[in-house]
C-alpha positions as CSV (number, residue, x, y, z in Angstrom):
1,M,0.2,-0.1,-0.2
2,N,1.4,3.1,-0.9
3,K,1.8,6.7,0.9
4,N,-1.2,8.2,-1.0
5,K,-3.7,5.0,-0.2
6,L,-2.4,4.7,2.9
7,M,-3.7,8.7,3.8
8,L,-7.0,7.9,2.0
9,F,-7.7,4.9,4.0
10,F,-6.9,6.8,7.4
11,K,-8.7,9.5,6.4
12,K,-11.8,7.4,5.2
13,E,-11.6,5.2,8.3
14,S,-10.5,7.9,11.3
15,V,-13.2,6.7,13.4
16,F,-11.9,3.0,12.8
17,I,-8.2,3.8,13.6
18,I,-9.4,6.0,16.6
19,A,-11.6,3.1,18.1
20,C,-8.8,0.9,17.5
21,I,-6.3,2.7,19.0
22,L,-8.3,3.7,22.1
23,A,-9.1,-0.4,22.4
24,I,-5.4,-0.9,22.5
25,I,-4.8,1.7,25.1
26,S,-7.2,0.2,27.1
27,C,-5.8,-3.2,26.7
28,F,-2.5,-2.1,29.3
29,F,-5.3,-1.4,31.8
30,V,-6.7,-5.0,31.6
31,N,-5.0,-7.8,30.7
32,P,-6.3,-9.5,27.5
33,S,-8.1,-12.9,28.1
34,Y,-10.5,-15.1,26.9
35,K,-13.1,-12.7,28.6
36,Y,-12.7,-10.3,26.0
37,F,-15.1,-12.3,23.9
38,D,-18.1,-11.5,26.4
39,Y,-17.6,-8.0,25.7
40,I,-18.4,-8.3,22.4
41,N,-22.4,-8.0,21.5
42,W,-22.5,-10.5,19.1
43,E,-26.1,-10.4,18.6
44,T,-25.6,-6.5,17.6
45,L,-23.1,-7.6,14.8
46,I,-25.0,-10.3,13.1
47,I,-28.0,-8.1,13.1
48,L,-25.8,-5.5,11.4
49,F,-24.3,-7.5,8.9
50,V,-27.7,-9.0,8.1
51,M,-29.2,-5.4,7.3
52,M,-26.3,-4.4,5.3
53,V,-26.6,-7.5,3.3
54,I,-29.9,-6.9,2.7
55,V,-29.7,-3.5,1.9
56,Q,-26.9,-4.0,-0.7
57,I,-29.5,-7.0,-2.3
58,L,-31.7,-4.0,-2.8
59,Y,-29.3,-1.8,-4.2
60,V,-27.4,-4.5,-6.6
61,S,-30.7,-5.9,-7.7
62,G,-32.2,-2.5,-8.6
63,I,-34.9,-2.7,-6.3
64,F,-34.0,0.1,-4.5
65,D,-33.6,2.5,-8.0
66,L,-37.4,1.2,-9.0
67,I,-38.6,2.5,-5.3
68,V,-36.6,5.8,-5.6
69,F,-38.2,6.6,-9.1
70,K,-41.7,5.6,-7.8
71,L,-41.0,8.0,-4.6
72,L,-39.7,11.0,-7.0
73,N,-42.8,10.6,-9.2
74,K,-45.3,11.2,-6.4
75,V,-42.8,14.2,-4.7
76,Q,-43.0,17.2,-6.6
77,N,-40.3,19.3,-4.2
78,T,-37.1,18.9,-2.4
79,R,-39.0,19.7,1.3
80,K,-41.6,17.1,0.9
81,L,-38.8,14.5,-0.1
82,V,-36.7,15.4,2.7
83,F,-40.0,15.3,4.8
84,I,-40.7,11.7,3.9
85,L,-36.6,10.5,4.1
86,V,-36.5,11.8,8.0
87,F,-39.7,11.0,9.2
88,L,-39.4,7.6,7.7
89,C,-36.8,7.2,10.4
90,F,-38.5,8.7,13.0
91,F,-41.2,6.3,12.7
92,T,-39.6,3.3,11.8
93,S,-36.7,3.3,14.5
94,I,-40.1,2.6,17.3
95,I,-40.7,-0.9,15.9
96,I,-37.4,-1.9,14.5
97,T,-34.7,0.1,16.2
98,N,-33.0,2.9,15.7
99,D,-29.9,1.2,14.5
100,V,-31.7,-0.8,11.9
101,A,-33.8,2.2,10.7
102,L,-30.4,4.1,9.8
103,I,-29.1,0.8,8.1
104,T,-32.2,1.1,5.9
105,F,-33.2,4.5,5.2
106,V,-29.5,6.1,4.9
107,P,-28.5,4.4,1.6
108,F,-31.7,4.9,0.5
109,A,-31.8,8.5,1.0
110,I,-28.5,8.9,-0.6
111,L,-29.4,7.5,-3.3
112,T,-32.8,9.1,-3.4
113,L,-31.3,12.6,-3.6
114,K,-28.6,11.8,-5.8
115,K,-31.3,10.7,-8.5
116,A,-32.9,13.9,-7.8
117,K,-30.2,16.1,-8.3
118,S,-30.2,17.1,-5.0
119,E,-26.7,16.6,-3.6
120,D,-26.5,19.7,-1.8
121,L,-29.3,18.4,0.7
122,L,-27.3,14.9,1.7
123,V,-25.8,16.6,4.8
124,F,-28.7,18.2,6.0
125,T,-30.8,15.3,5.4
126,I,-28.4,12.3,7.1
127,V,-28.0,14.4,10.2
128,L,-31.8,14.9,10.6
129,Q,-32.4,11.3,9.8
130,T,-29.9,10.3,12.8
131,I,-31.8,12.4,15.0
132,A,-35.0,11.0,14.1
133,A,-33.8,7.3,14.4
134,N,-32.6,8.3,18.1
135,M,-35.3,10.4,19.1
136,G,-38.4,8.3,18.0
137,S,-36.6,5.1,19.3
138,M,-37.4,6.4,22.4
139,L,-41.0,6.0,22.5
140,L,-41.1,2.1,23.0
141,P,-38.7,0.3,25.0
142,I,-38.1,-2.1,22.1
143,G,-36.8,1.2,20.0
144,S,-32.9,0.7,21.1
145,P,-30.5,-1.4,23.0
146,H,-30.2,0.5,25.8
147,N,-33.9,0.9,26.2
148,I,-34.3,-2.5,26.4
149,F,-31.8,-2.9,28.9
150,M,-33.3,-0.4,31.2
151,Y,-36.7,-1.4,30.6
152,S,-35.6,-4.7,32.1
153,V,-33.7,-3.9,35.1
154,S,-35.7,-0.7,36.0
155,G,-39.1,-2.7,36.5
156,I,-41.0,0.2,35.2
157,S,-44.2,-0.7,33.6
158,F,-45.0,-0.5,29.9
159,V,-46.9,2.8,30.3
160,S,-44.9,4.8,32.6
161,F,-41.9,4.1,30.5
162,I,-43.7,5.9,27.4
163,A,-45.2,8.6,29.5
164,L,-41.7,9.0,31.0
165,L,-40.0,9.7,27.4
166,L,-43.1,10.7,25.8
167,P,-42.3,14.6,26.1
168,Y,-38.9,14.4,24.8
169,V,-40.1,12.4,21.8
170,I,-43.0,15.2,21.1
171,V,-40.2,18.1,21.4
172,S,-38.1,16.4,19.1
173,F,-40.5,15.6,16.7
174,V,-41.4,19.6,16.4
175,F,-37.7,20.3,16.2
176,L,-37.5,18.4,13.3
177,L,-41.0,19.8,12.0
178,L,-39.6,23.1,12.2
179,L,-36.3,22.7,10.5
180,M,-38.0,21.3,7.4
181,F,-39.0,24.8,7.2
182,T,-35.6,25.9,6.4
183,I,-35.2,23.6,3.3
184,S,-36.8,25.3,-0.1
185,S,-39.3,24.0,-1.9
186,K,-37.0,23.3,-4.8
187,E,-38.9,21.2,-7.7
188,I,-38.0,18.0,-8.5
189,T,-37.3,16.5,-12.0
190,V,-36.2,13.0,-12.7
191,S,-35.6,11.2,-15.5
192,V,-37.5,8.4,-17.2
193,V,-37.7,5.0,-15.1
194,D,-35.5,3.6,-18.2
195,D,-32.7,4.8,-16.7
196,L,-32.8,2.8,-13.9
197,D,-29.5,0.4,-13.1
198,G,-28.8,-2.8,-13.9
199,G,-28.9,-5.9,-12.1
200,V,-31.8,-8.1,-11.8
201,M,-34.3,-5.6,-13.4
202,D,-32.3,-5.4,-16.5
203,G,-32.4,-8.8,-17.4
204,N,-28.9,-9.4,-17.4
205,F,-28.7,-11.3,-14.2
206,D,-25.1,-12.7,-13.2
207,I,-25.6,-14.7,-9.9
208,K,-21.9,-15.1,-9.6
209,N,-21.1,-11.2,-9.7
210,F,-24.5,-10.5,-8.0
211,F,-23.3,-12.3,-4.8
212,K,-19.8,-11.0,-5.3
213,N,-21.4,-7.4,-5.6
214,V,-23.4,-7.6,-2.8
215,F,-20.3,-9.0,-0.1
216,S,-17.7,-6.7,-1.8
217,G,-20.5,-3.9,-0.8
218,V,-20.6,-4.6,2.9
219,D,-18.7,-2.1,5.5
220,Y,-16.8,-4.6,7.1
221,F,-14.8,-1.7,8.9
222,L,-17.8,-0.5,10.3
223,L,-18.5,-3.9,12.1
224,L,-14.7,-3.6,13.0
225,T,-15.3,-0.2,14.7
226,F,-18.1,-1.8,16.8
227,V,-15.9,-4.7,17.8
228,A,-13.2,-2.2,19.1
229,F,-15.8,-0.2,20.5
230,F,-17.2,-3.3,22.6
231,I,-13.4,-4.0,23.9
232,L,-12.9,-0.4,24.7
233,I,-16.0,-0.4,26.9
234,G,-15.6,-3.7,28.5
235,N,-12.1,-2.7,29.6
236,L,-13.7,0.4,30.8
237,Q,-16.0,-1.2,33.0
238,N,-13.3,-3.3,34.8
239,I,-11.3,-0.4,35.6
240,P,-11.8,-0.1,39.7
241,L,-10.9,3.6,39.2
242,I,-13.2,4.6,36.7
243,C,-15.6,2.3,38.7
244,E,-14.9,3.9,42.0
245,I,-15.0,7.5,40.7
246,C,-18.6,7.0,39.0
247,E,-19.8,5.5,42.4
248,K,-19.0,8.6,44.3
249,I,-20.5,11.0,41.6
250,V,-23.4,8.9,39.9
251,V,-26.0,9.3,43.2
252,G,-28.0,13.0,42.9
253,N,-26.7,13.4,39.2
254,E,-27.8,10.8,37.1
255,L,-29.3,12.9,34.3
256,F,-26.0,14.6,34.1
257,C,-23.9,11.8,34.0
258,G,-25.9,9.7,31.6
259,I,-25.9,12.5,29.0
260,I,-21.7,13.4,29.8
261,L,-20.8,9.4,30.5
262,S,-22.9,8.7,26.9
263,Q,-20.6,11.1,25.2
264,I,-17.4,9.3,26.2
265,I,-18.9,5.6,25.7
266,S,-22.1,5.8,24.2
267,N,-25.5,5.3,25.8
268,V,-25.3,1.5,26.0
269,P,-22.8,0.8,28.1
270,A,-23.8,4.1,30.3
271,G,-26.8,2.8,31.0
272,V,-25.3,-0.7,32.1
273,M,-22.8,1.5,34.1
274,L,-24.9,3.9,35.5
275,S,-27.7,1.5,37.0
276,G,-25.2,-0.2,39.1
277,F,-24.5,2.7,41.1
278,S,-27.9,4.4,41.2
279,T,-31.8,3.3,41.4
280,N,-33.1,6.6,40.1
281,Y,-33.6,4.7,36.8
282,E,-35.8,7.5,35.2
283,A,-33.4,10.0,35.6
284,I,-30.9,7.8,34.0
285,I,-33.1,6.6,31.4
286,I,-34.0,10.1,30.4
287,G,-30.2,11.1,30.7
288,I,-29.1,8.1,28.3
289,N,-31.6,8.9,25.6
290,I,-30.6,12.4,25.5
291,G,-27.3,11.7,26.0
292,G,-27.6,9.9,22.6
293,L,-27.1,13.4,20.9
294,G,-24.0,14.8,21.2
295,T,-21.0,13.4,19.8
296,L,-20.5,10.7,17.3
297,I,-19.5,8.2,19.7
298,A,-23.0,9.2,22.3
299,S,-25.0,6.5,20.2
300,M,-23.9,3.5,18.0
301,A,-26.6,4.4,15.5
302,N,-24.7,8.2,15.1
303,L,-21.5,6.1,13.6
304,I,-23.6,4.1,11.2
305,S,-24.8,7.0,9.7
306,Y,-21.5,8.7,9.6
307,K,-19.9,5.5,8.1
308,I,-22.2,5.3,5.6
309,F,-22.3,8.6,4.5
310,V,-18.6,9.1,4.6
311,K,-17.9,5.8,2.6
312,E,-19.4,7.6,-0.4
313,F,-18.7,11.4,0.6
314,S,-15.3,11.2,2.3
315,N,-15.0,14.9,0.9
316,L,-17.8,16.1,3.2
317,K,-16.7,14.7,6.4
318,M,-15.8,17.5,8.4
319,R,-19.0,19.3,6.6
320,Y,-21.3,16.6,8.3
321,I,-19.5,16.7,11.8
322,G,-20.2,20.5,11.8
323,V,-23.9,20.2,10.6
324,F,-24.2,17.2,13.2
325,S,-22.4,18.7,16.2
326,L,-24.7,22.2,15.8
327,L,-27.7,20.5,15.6
328,N,-27.3,17.8,18.2
329,V,-26.3,20.3,20.9
330,V,-29.0,22.5,20.2
331,L,-32.0,19.9,20.6
332,L,-29.8,18.5,23.6
333,V,-29.8,21.8,25.6
334,I,-33.5,21.9,24.7
335,L,-34.5,18.5,25.9
336,V,-32.5,19.1,29.3
337,F,-34.4,22.3,29.5
338,V,-37.7,20.3,29.1
339,Y,-36.3,18.0,31.7
340,F,-36.2,20.9,34.0
341,L,-39.3,22.4,33.7
342,S,-41.5,18.7,34.0
343,S,-39.1,17.7,37.1
């Protein structure tokens, strides 16, 4: 691998490299052993892999293209298009989880906006999709891994769980809705359906090349990024000093601990750690849910969107991070304000 290719790899897979470096550093504090395998959430990795394969099948077969053209023929302007793409993530994440919603609809949004010749809206749309998936998934315990865990350990009733997070879901919905009005209603012009890409749809089906294209399109570095973070998080949970610090500062500060800790190790392990030091589960649940806003690490769903986007538009990486950070921080501050109003 020459110098230019190496630099391109570092630029494109910066999150993966950072995750690996942090995981390796953590290994100096917790001796490597077979227990590392217990850190890894294999179910999550399998689900991610299967969903990526399904999305690639939809791409390679041309089915995505057909759906995109049918959508574009129904939608007249860019504002309505972005509205559909964003709120698809919001509502589907309630049932199929935020991760799966983004794996499915971020690639779909990229293809749709490219077909609509509206690439200028890509960064804004993907960022809003990510926020929508994270916030929509709060409504039900099954919407995200951290809520599934917290629902099981807290003993909170199903109705009470929904009631606890409903105000934040509603405010987030209104926030996203208001942002729709910042998008110009530019008329969409699309080429005829005959321009659909090849694959199964064009009659020249080659099963060998089909599966080659499917599996070569899977983002294996995203899966490895998750593995690195699982190892990092597992090691952090086994460092006595970190656990001791957490025990001293958590009680009475569950909300802010949930938010801050999520920014560092993501909201899933943050929920696991905090629930071991406090029984104020309501504050922890709110903290780790709104704590999914913020950094790319704050929620694994954030990383999924970022990786899918940067894989195709690495030149827009800094712009994406800038827009992502701004909108996430603004909504996070609003939701913290909602917490204090309702408490």
